[in-house]
C-alpha positions as CSV (number, residue, x, y, z in Angstrom):
1,M,38.0,159.3,125.9
2,F,41.2,157.1,125.5
3,S,41.5,154.3,128.2
4,I,44.7,154.1,130.4
5,Q,45.7,151.5,128.4
6,S,45.0,153.1,125.1
7,R,47.2,156.3,126.1
8,F,49.9,154.0,127.1
9,S,50.3,152.2,124.0
10,L,49.8,155.4,122.0
11,T,52.4,156.9,124.0
12,A,54.9,153.7,123.2
13,L,54.3,154.0,119.5
14,L,55.2,157.9,119.6
15,T,58.5,157.2,121.6
16,L,59.4,154.2,119.3
17,F,58.5,156.5,116.0
18,V,60.8,159.2,117.3
19,S,63.5,157.0,118.1
20,F,63.6,155.6,114.3
21,S,63.4,158.9,112.9
22,G,66.5,160.1,114.6
23,C,68.5,157.4,113.0
24,A,70.0,157.8,109.2
25,M,67.8,155.4,106.9
26,V,70.5,153.6,104.8
27,P,68.9,152.7,101.1
28,P,69.8,149.1,100.2
29,P,72.6,148.7,97.6
30,S,71.4,148.5,93.9
31,I,71.4,145.4,92.2
32,A,74.4,147.1,89.8
33,T,76.7,147.8,92.8
34,A,75.9,144.5,94.5
35,Q,77.1,142.9,91.4
36,K,80.3,145.0,91.1
37,A,81.1,144.0,94.7
38,H,81.0,140.7,94.1
39,T,82.7,140.4,90.7
40,P,86.5,139.6,90.4
41,P,88.4,142.1,88.0
42,A,89.4,140.7,85.0
43,K,92.8,139.2,84.4
44,S,95.1,140.6,82.1
45,I,96.2,138.9,78.7
46,S,99.6,138.4,80.3
47,A,98.1,136.8,83.4
48,I,96.3,134.3,81.1
49,T,99.4,133.6,78.8
50,A,101.2,130.3,79.3
51,T,104.3,130.6,80.9
52,E,106.8,129.7,78.1
53,Q,105.1,132.0,75.7
54,L,105.3,135.0,78.1
55,A,109.0,134.2,78.7
56,F,109.5,134.2,74.9
57,F,107.6,137.4,74.4
58,N,109.4,139.1,77.3
59,Q,112.8,138.1,75.5
60,L,111.7,140.0,72.4
61,Q,110.2,143.0,74.6
62,A,113.7,143.2,76.1
63,L,115.1,143.8,72.8
64,C,112.9,146.8,72.2
65,G,114.1,150.0,70.3
66,K,117.2,148.0,68.9
67,A,118.0,146.8,65.3
68,F,120.3,144.2,64.2
69,Q,121.7,142.8,61.1
70,G,121.1,139.6,59.5
71,K,122.2,137.2,56.9
72,L,120.2,134.8,54.7
73,V,121.0,131.1,55.8
74,V,118.7,129.0,53.8
75,D,116.5,129.9,50.9
76,T,115.7,126.8,48.7
77,S,113.6,128.8,46.2
78,G,116.7,130.0,44.7
79,S,115.5,133.5,44.4
80,E,118.4,136.1,44.7
81,R,116.0,138.8,46.1
82,F,117.4,138.3,49.8
83,A,120.7,136.7,49.0
84,D,122.3,139.7,47.5
85,A,120.6,142.4,50.1
86,A,121.4,144.0,53.2
87,L,119.1,142.4,55.9
88,L,118.1,144.3,59.2
89,M,115.5,143.9,61.5
90,H,114.2,146.5,63.9
91,V,112.3,145.7,67.0
92,R,110.7,149.1,67.1
93,E,107.3,149.3,68.8
94,C,106.3,147.6,72.0
95,S,103.4,147.5,74.3
96,E,102.0,145.2,77.0
97,N,100.4,142.6,74.3
98,Q,102.0,143.4,70.9
99,I,105.7,143.7,69.3
100,K,106.2,145.3,66.0
101,I,109.5,144.0,64.3
102,P,110.1,145.9,60.7
103,F,112.5,143.4,58.6
104,Y,114.3,145.6,55.9
105,V,115.5,144.0,52.7
106,G,117.7,146.6,51.2
107,N,115.9,149.9,50.8
108,D,112.5,147.8,50.7
109,A,110.7,148.6,54.3
110,S,107.4,146.8,53.4
111,R,107.3,144.2,55.9
112,T,106.7,144.2,59.5
113,W,106.5,141.1,61.5
114,V,103.6,141.6,64.3
115,I,103.4,139.5,67.3
116,T,100.6,139.6,69.7
117,K,99.5,138.0,72.8
118,T,96.0,136.8,72.2
119,G,94.8,135.0,75.4
120,G,94.9,132.0,73.9
121,G,98.6,132.2,72.5
122,L,100.9,134.1,70.5
123,L,99.9,135.4,66.7
124,L,102.3,136.2,64.3
125,K,101.3,138.2,61.3
126,H,103.1,139.8,58.2
127,D,102.0,143.5,57.5
128,H,103.1,144.4,54.1
129,R,102.7,147.6,52.8
130,H,103.2,149.9,49.7
131,Q,105.7,152.7,50.0
132,D,102.7,155.3,50.1
133,G,101.5,153.2,52.8
134,S,98.6,151.6,51.6
135,H,98.3,147.7,52.2
136,D,99.7,145.1,49.7
137,D,97.0,142.4,48.7
138,L,99.2,140.0,50.4
139,T,99.3,141.2,53.9
140,M,98.1,140.2,57.6
141,Y,98.8,136.7,56.9
142,G,100.4,134.3,59.4
143,G,99.7,131.7,62.2
144,H,98.8,131.4,65.8
145,T,100.6,129.0,68.1
146,Q,99.2,125.5,68.6
147,T,101.6,124.2,71.2
148,L,103.4,125.7,74.5
149,G,106.7,126.2,72.6
150,S,109.7,127.3,74.9
151,A,111.0,130.6,75.8
152,H,113.4,130.1,73.1
153,N,111.1,128.9,70.2
154,Q,107.5,129.5,69.1
155,A,106.0,128.1,66.0
156,F,102.9,129.7,64.2
157,P,101.2,127.1,61.9
158,V,99.2,128.9,59.2
159,D,95.7,130.0,60.4
160,V,92.3,129.7,58.5
161,Y,92.3,133.4,57.5
162,T,95.6,132.9,55.9
163,Q,94.8,129.7,54.0
164,A,91.7,131.5,52.7
165,L,93.8,134.7,51.5
166,F,96.7,132.3,49.9
167,T,93.8,130.6,48.1
168,E,92.0,133.6,46.7
169,L,95.4,135.0,45.7
170,G,96.9,131.8,43.9
171,Y,99.1,130.6,46.4
172,P,98.2,126.9,47.1
173,Q,101.5,125.8,47.8
174,S,101.6,127.8,51.3
175,L,98.4,126.3,52.6
176,T,100.8,124.2,54.9
177,N,103.1,127.0,55.8
178,I,104.8,127.1,59.5
179,W,106.5,130.0,60.7
180,E,109.2,129.7,63.6
181,I,110.8,132.3,65.3
182,F,114.2,131.5,67.5
183,V,115.4,133.9,70.0
184,Y,118.8,133.1,72.1
185,P,120.8,135.5,73.8
186,D,123.2,135.9,70.6
187,T,120.7,135.3,67.7
188,F,117.3,136.0,66.4
189,T,116.0,133.5,63.7
190,Y,112.9,133.6,61.4
191,R,112.1,130.4,59.5
192,L,109.5,129.6,57.2
193,T,109.0,125.8,56.3
194,R,106.4,123.8,54.2
195,A,106.7,120.8,52.2
196,G,110.0,120.9,49.9
197,F,110.6,124.4,51.1
198,E,112.5,126.4,53.8
199,F,113.5,130.0,54.0
200,R,115.7,131.2,57.1
201,V,117.2,134.3,58.1
202,A,119.7,134.9,61.2
203,F,120.5,138.1,63.1
204,D,123.4,139.0,65.3
205,L,122.0,140.2,68.5
206,T,125.5,140.7,70.1
207,Q,125.9,144.0,67.8
208,P,123.1,146.4,67.6
209,V,123.3,148.8,64.8
210,V,121.9,152.2,64.6
211,S,118.7,152.3,62.0
212,N,117.2,155.4,60.5
213,M,114.8,153.7,58.6
214,H,110.9,153.8,58.9
215,P,108.4,150.9,57.8
216,W,106.3,151.9,55.1
217,G,102.8,152.9,56.3
218,H,103.9,153.1,60.2
219,K,104.9,156.3,62.0
């Protein structure tokens, strides 16, 4: 037989159990959920791109879809390959982080300049293709920014991959290449320099033209 005190204690316990069992039991959050709740969203590439480089990229992006005629300004190599040809650039493909600009030399559509945000700056590459769309042996060479530059000018000193490529293919004179792009309201200029050499072409941004050409290897 239970004593009065025992019956009282049992009654209290039963009452407490009934009270708790009427409440919804919420399981604790999983570790993954807890971590996700406390992890800030990743920043975009644009958010970590320097202001000067972002302004430069945006200026190019504003030209997307337009084509412009150019002229050879300087070529100390003495070659006639560019001097006698019609020169055309077309800001043809633009995304948030990359711009592709085919550079047509007469009917030669083998060259495309590719400018990409990397998070650490801007990367310039030269995508060279054959007419069947396959890559030339000398392709995807270029350089990465090493300074902030400005909204109007960015310099791309030769990168390590390109130096190795130039060495492999027998272009030791190009191991110190510096490419530059200048963008002003009326002019786009592409320039390549190294010791004893300069190549520069300029395009008139005030007179867009219609282009029906397609860069080799690109849709």
